[in-house]
One Martini backbone bead per residue (centre of mass of N, CA, C, O) as a GRO file, in nm:
protein
  268
    1MET     BB    1   1.009  -1.255  -1.737
    2SER     BB    2   0.773  -1.460  -1.664
    3LYS     BB    3   0.447  -1.556  -1.804
    4ASP     BB    4   0.371  -1.708  -1.579
    5ARG     BB    5   0.150  -1.774  -1.345
    6LEU     BB    6   0.086  -1.728  -1.033
    7PRO     BB    7  -0.013  -1.870  -0.764
    8GLY     BB    8  -0.323  -1.723  -0.688
    9ARG     BB    9  -0.334  -1.476  -0.932
   10HIS     BB   10  -0.587  -1.536  -1.067
   11GLU     BB   11  -0.788  -1.314  -1.284
   12ASN     BB   12  -1.101  -1.231  -1.417
   13LEU     BB   13  -1.136  -0.946  -1.620
   14ARG     BB   14  -1.414  -0.992  -1.765
   15LYS     BB   15  -1.579  -0.915  -1.496
   16GLY     BB   16  -1.399  -0.692  -1.398
   17VAL     BB   17  -1.350  -0.390  -1.209
   18TYR     BB   18  -1.287  -0.180  -0.956
   19ILE     BB   19  -1.348   0.156  -0.948
   20LEU     BB   20  -1.301   0.326  -0.689
   21PRO     BB   21  -1.007   0.248  -0.594
   22ASN     BB   22  -0.879   0.296  -0.886
   23LEU     BB   23  -0.933   0.600  -0.891
   24PHE     BB   24  -0.747   0.672  -0.656
   25THR     BB   25  -0.494   0.554  -0.785
   26THR     BB   26  -0.505   0.745  -1.031
   27GLY     BB   27  -0.475   1.002  -0.866
   28GLY     BB   28  -0.188   0.933  -0.769
   29LEU     BB   29  -0.061   0.907  -1.049
   30PHE     BB   30  -0.125   1.192  -1.145
   31SER     BB   31   0.029   1.342  -0.922
   32GLY     BB   32   0.306   1.225  -0.990
   33PHE     BB   33   0.315   1.322  -1.285
   34TYR     BB   34   0.279   1.626  -1.221
   35GLY     BB   35   0.534   1.642  -1.054
   36ILE     BB   36   0.721   1.598  -1.295
   37VAL     BB   37   0.629   1.839  -1.461
   38ALA     BB   38   0.700   2.054  -1.247
   39THR     BB   39   1.000   1.988  -1.236
   40MET     BB   40   1.061   2.052  -1.540
   41ASN     BB   41   0.950   2.363  -1.481
   42GLY     BB   42   1.065   2.446  -1.177
   43ASP     BB   43   0.816   2.362  -0.972
   44TYR     BB   44   0.897   2.238  -0.675
   45HIS     BB   45   0.669   2.305  -0.472
   46ILE     BB   46   0.445   2.176  -0.644
   47ALA     BB   47   0.563   1.894  -0.658
   48ALA     BB   48   0.553   1.843  -0.352
   49TRP     BB   49   0.246   1.864  -0.318
   50PHE     BB   50   0.179   1.625  -0.516
   51VAL     BB   51   0.311   1.406  -0.347
   52LEU     BB   52   0.120   1.443  -0.105
   53ILE     BB   53  -0.140   1.387  -0.261
   54ALA     BB   54  -0.062   1.098  -0.339
   55ALA     BB   55  -0.058   0.997  -0.043
   56ILE     BB   56  -0.358   1.036   0.005
   57PHE     BB   57  -0.460   0.845  -0.215
   58ASP     BB   58  -0.309   0.594  -0.104
   59THR     BB   59  -0.473   0.584   0.160
   60ILE     BB   60  -0.765   0.571   0.044
   61ASP     BB   61  -0.772   0.319  -0.145
   62GLY     BB   62  -0.731   0.104   0.076
   63LYS     BB   63  -0.967   0.181   0.259
   64VAL     BB   64  -1.191   0.147   0.048
   65ALA     BB   65  -1.139  -0.150  -0.025
   66ARG     BB   66  -1.189  -0.262   0.265
   67LEU     BB   67  -1.473  -0.132   0.332
   68THR     BB   68  -1.606  -0.249   0.040
   69GLY     BB   69  -1.482  -0.523  -0.064
   70THR     BB   70  -1.256  -0.437  -0.328
   71THR     BB   71  -1.038  -0.634  -0.336
   72SER     BB   72  -0.748  -0.703  -0.556
   73ASN     BB   73  -0.499  -0.799  -0.764
   74PHE     BB   74  -0.518  -0.562  -0.954
   75GLY     BB   75  -0.501  -0.339  -0.736
   76VAL     BB   76  -0.223  -0.415  -0.625
   77GLU     BB   77  -0.060  -0.379  -0.890
   78TYR     BB   78  -0.149  -0.091  -0.958
   79ASP     BB   79  -0.049   0.041  -0.696
   80SER     BB   80   0.254  -0.023  -0.733
   81LEU     BB   81   0.294   0.129  -0.999
   82ALA     BB   82   0.201   0.405  -0.893
   83ASP     BB   83   0.411   0.426  -0.660
   84LEU     BB   84   0.667   0.430  -0.833
   85VAL     BB   85   0.601   0.703  -0.961
   86ALA     BB   86   0.506   0.888  -0.713
   87PHE     BB   87   0.751   0.767  -0.492
   88GLY     BB   88   1.004   0.741  -0.694
   89VAL     BB   89   1.041   0.916  -0.954
   90ALA     BB   90   0.941   1.194  -0.862
   91PRO     BB   91   1.137   1.240  -0.614
   92GLY     BB   92   1.401   1.179  -0.762
   93LEU     BB   93   1.376   1.409  -0.971
   94LEU     BB   94   1.340   1.637  -0.770
   95MET     BB   95   1.614   1.607  -0.625
   96TYR     BB   96   1.795   1.639  -0.869
   97SER     BB   97   1.691   1.918  -0.978
   98TRP     BB   98   1.706   2.080  -0.697
   99ALA     BB   99   2.012   1.953  -0.566
  100LEU     BB  100   2.197   1.720  -0.738
  101LYS     BB  101   2.318   1.825  -1.010
  102PRO     BB  102   2.602   1.945  -0.912
  103PHE     BB  103   2.720   1.637  -0.858
  104GLY     BB  104   2.642   1.475  -1.096
  105LYS     BB  105   2.687   1.151  -1.082
  106LEU     BB  106   2.628   1.140  -0.776
  107GLY     BB  107   2.342   1.256  -0.800
  108TRP     BB  108   2.198   1.049  -0.999
  109LEU     BB  109   2.274   0.800  -0.831
  110ALA     BB  110   2.115   0.878  -0.579
  111ALA     BB  111   1.839   0.890  -0.718
  112PHE     BB  112   1.845   0.595  -0.819
  113LEU     BB  113   1.871   0.460  -0.545
  114TYR     BB  114   1.597   0.548  -0.446
  115VAL     BB  115   1.428   0.407  -0.667
  116VAL     BB  116   1.532   0.112  -0.633
  117CYS     BB  117   1.457   0.087  -0.331
  118GLY     BB  118   1.158   0.135  -0.376
  119ALA     BB  119   1.111  -0.111  -0.559
  120LEU     BB  120   1.209  -0.321  -0.351
  121ARG     BB  121   1.001  -0.250  -0.135
  122LEU     BB  122   0.750  -0.326  -0.303
  123ALA     BB  123   0.826  -0.618  -0.367
  124ARG     BB  124   0.849  -0.715  -0.074
  125PHE     BB  125   0.560  -0.647   0.010
  126ASN     BB  126   0.410  -0.832  -0.195
  127VAL     BB  127   0.545  -1.109  -0.079
  128GLN     BB  128   0.470  -1.030   0.250
  129VAL     BB  129   0.163  -0.955   0.302
  130ASN     BB  130   0.082  -1.267   0.422
  131THR     BB  131   0.349  -1.292   0.651
  132VAL     BB  132   0.306  -1.026   0.804
  133GLU     BB  133   0.247  -0.787   1.015
  134SER     BB  134  -0.007  -0.548   0.982
  135LYS     BB  135   0.107  -0.328   1.204
  136ARG     BB  136   0.377  -0.373   1.033
  137PHE     BB  137   0.656  -0.256   0.871
  138VAL     BB  138   0.918  -0.349   0.650
  139GLY     BB  139   1.035  -0.080   0.632
  140LEU     BB  140   1.020   0.205   0.471
  141PRO     BB  141   0.778   0.350   0.328
  142ILE     BB  142   0.755   0.506   0.026
  143PRO     BB  143   0.552   0.735   0.100
  144ALA     BB  144   0.722   0.841   0.339
  145ALA     BB  145   0.977   0.909   0.181
  146ALA     BB  146   0.841   1.109  -0.016
  147SER     BB  147   0.730   1.299   0.206
  148MET     BB  148   1.007   1.382   0.312
  149VAL     BB  149   1.101   1.516   0.057
  150ALA     BB  150   0.869   1.722   0.031
  151ALA     BB  151   0.911   1.857   0.311
  152CYS     BB  152   1.190   1.974   0.249
  153VAL     BB  153   1.106   2.164   0.024
  154LEU     BB  154   0.890   2.327   0.180
  155LEU     BB  155   1.077   2.425   0.408
  156PHE     BB  156   1.278   2.581   0.237
  157TYR     BB  157   1.067   2.789   0.125
  158HIS     BB  158   0.961   2.882   0.404
  159LEU     BB  159   1.269   2.988   0.487
  160GLY     BB  160   1.361   3.135   0.188
  161GLY     BB  161   1.593   2.971   0.029
  162SER     BB  162   1.848   2.926   0.197
  163GLY     BB  163   2.136   2.757   0.168
  164PRO     BB  164   2.250   2.577  -0.086
  165LEU     BB  165   2.473   2.398   0.034
  166LEU     BB  166   2.304   2.267   0.257
  167LYS     BB  167   2.096   2.149   0.069
  168LYS     BB  168   2.277   1.956  -0.095
  169VAL     BB  169   2.399   1.790   0.138
  170SER     BB  170   2.137   1.706   0.289
  171VAL     BB  171   2.001   1.564   0.048
  172LEU     BB  172   2.215   1.352  -0.004
  173LEU     BB  173   2.189   1.218   0.275
  174LEU     BB  174   1.884   1.163   0.269
  175ILE     BB  175   1.877   0.968   0.032
  176TYR     BB  176   2.053   0.747   0.161
  177ILE     BB  177   1.879   0.702   0.411
  178LEU     BB  178   1.610   0.628   0.271
  179ALA     BB  179   1.718   0.390   0.109
  180ALA     BB  180   1.809   0.221   0.355
  181LEU     BB  181   1.531   0.211   0.509
  182MET     BB  182   1.360   0.064   0.288
  183VAL     BB  183   1.569  -0.207   0.305
  184SER     BB  184   1.519  -0.259   0.582
  185ASN     BB  185   1.423  -0.419   0.916
  186PHE     BB  186   1.259  -0.207   1.017
  187ARG     BB  187   0.990  -0.108   1.217
  188TYR     BB  188   0.661   0.012   1.114
  189TYR     BB  189   0.389   0.174   1.157
  190SER     BB  190   0.068   0.129   0.975
  191PHE     BB  191  -0.228   0.219   1.074
  192LYS     BB  192  -0.415  -0.078   1.080
  193ASP     BB  193  -0.551  -0.059   1.343
  194PRO     BB  194  -0.874  -0.112   1.450
  195GLU     BB  195  -0.862   0.062   1.718
  196LEU     BB  196  -0.859   0.347   1.575
  197PHE     BB  197  -1.191   0.305   1.491
  198ARG     BB  198  -1.267   0.322   1.777
  199ARG     BB  199  -1.331   0.394   2.077
  200GLN     BB  200  -1.220   0.692   2.242
  201PRO     BB  201  -1.099   0.909   2.425
  202PHE     BB  202  -1.169   1.242   2.447
  203GLY     BB  203  -0.870   1.347   2.453
  204ILE     BB  204  -0.791   1.246   2.169
  205LEU     BB  205  -0.973   1.436   2.011
  206VAL     BB  206  -0.852   1.699   2.115
  207GLY     BB  207  -0.561   1.641   2.019
  208ALA     BB  208  -0.630   1.614   1.716
  209ILE     BB  209  -0.740   1.901   1.681
  210MET     BB  210  -0.484   2.051   1.767
  211LEU     BB  211  -0.302   1.928   1.551
  212LEU     BB  212  -0.463   2.036   1.308
  213ILE     BB  213  -0.424   2.336   1.374
  214VAL     BB  214  -0.114   2.338   1.358
  215ILE     BB  215  -0.091   2.239   1.067
  216VAL     BB  216  -0.248   2.476   0.939
  217ALA     BB  217  -0.061   2.702   1.047
  218GLU     BB  218   0.219   2.496   0.996
  219PRO     BB  219   0.268   2.283   0.751
  220GLN     BB  220   0.572   2.263   0.686
  221ILE     BB  221   0.677   2.207   0.973
  222MET     BB  222   0.487   1.969   1.047
  223PHE     BB  223   0.550   1.777   0.819
  224PHE     BB  224   0.848   1.751   0.879
  225SER     BB  225   0.821   1.649   1.173
  226ILE     BB  226   0.645   1.398   1.123
  227PHE     BB  227   0.825   1.254   0.904
  228LEU     BB  228   1.082   1.248   1.071
  229ALA     BB  229   0.973   1.079   1.305
  230TYR     BB  230   0.890   0.834   1.131
  231THR     BB  231   1.161   0.769   0.994
  232PHE     BB  232   1.307   0.728   1.298
  233SER     BB  233   1.125   0.511   1.447
  234GLY     BB  234   1.265   0.251   1.370
  235PRO     BB  235   1.553   0.282   1.493
  236VAL     BB  236   1.456   0.371   1.776
  237GLY     BB  237   1.285   0.119   1.839
  238TYR     BB  238   1.519  -0.080   1.818
  239LEU     BB  239   1.701   0.039   2.042
  240LEU     BB  240   1.495   0.024   2.273
  241GLY     BB  241   1.451  -0.282   2.256
  242LYS     BB  242   1.745  -0.359   2.308
  243LEU     BB  243   1.765  -0.226   2.589
  244ARG     BB  244   1.539  -0.387   2.723
  245ARG     BB  245   1.669  -0.668   2.678
  246LYS     BB  246   1.934  -0.604   2.828
  247ASN     BB  247   1.780  -0.516   3.112
  248LYS     BB  248   1.668  -0.782   3.139
  249ASP     BB  249   1.584  -1.041   3.339
  250PRO     BB  250   1.666  -1.365   3.264
  251GLU     BB  251   1.500  -1.511   3.501
  252LYS     BB  252   1.216  -1.362   3.385
  253ASP     BB  253   1.260  -1.496   3.105
  254PRO     BB  254   1.085  -1.735   2.922
  255LEU     BB  255   1.297  -1.743   2.667
  256VAL     BB  256   1.507  -1.825   2.888
  257THR     BB  257   1.722  -2.066   2.958
  258THR     BB  258   1.947  -2.223   3.163
  259GLU     BB  259   2.152  -2.280   2.927
  260GLU     BB  260   2.185  -1.954   2.866
  261LEU     BB  261   2.319  -1.917   3.124
  262PRO     BB  262   2.536  -1.853   3.328
  263PRO     BB  263   2.686  -2.051   3.559
  264ASP     BB  264   2.605  -1.859   3.817
  265GLN     BB  265   2.273  -1.881   3.725
  266ASN     BB  266   2.238  -2.166   3.770
  267ASN     BB  267   2.025  -2.416   3.916
  268VAL     BB  268   2.283  -2.621   4.079
   0.00000   0.00000   0.00000
């Protein structure tokens, strides 16, 4: 890797760094590292919880940086490095130790594929952050992929930990699916829309409170359901959009010119 500085990335660290958002980033990194330690000790459900805690820290650090005006190039780079550990290495090792080890080479290669696709997803995000729509992510975000992994582990223990063969096969398939979705071009909602933080109808508040109550009552099932829905929202949204475009009347579509219409539809 070249040691030359990239244009526009120079930042004088002698003036200091912002403490508050980087402390939250460090909290996420610590959670990911402790998740690795818990995995090595065989405490897989604890490791899964710490992956989810890391996801909470990852959400907070960005929000704090934007709300306090403390965004910086240093924070962006530090956040990516922390994400690779907390949402790449930690879930990959968790999946390998928990379910993929019996597959031998196929198992650790699947875990490595997850990690490398996560790293590619982070690298692509960093170079596209100023050129893509802020309301949408291109590819499944790595924190969401890691949360899906953690939710699977928690659901398994919640259901009594039965069905080891089903666990191994399903996790192997899940890892390949998550790896593919992270490097895909499917669009995922980013929850960065400013409208979310403005006045909303009273019914939305009631619905949010009810959802929170259900999550607290059955956290393992609800976490799994929420992250599963988000994971497949990209492919489903793509298919629905494709169907809408297919069923759309080309004569009413301003993006379609008469030259693009079949001969019998041209106004000649």
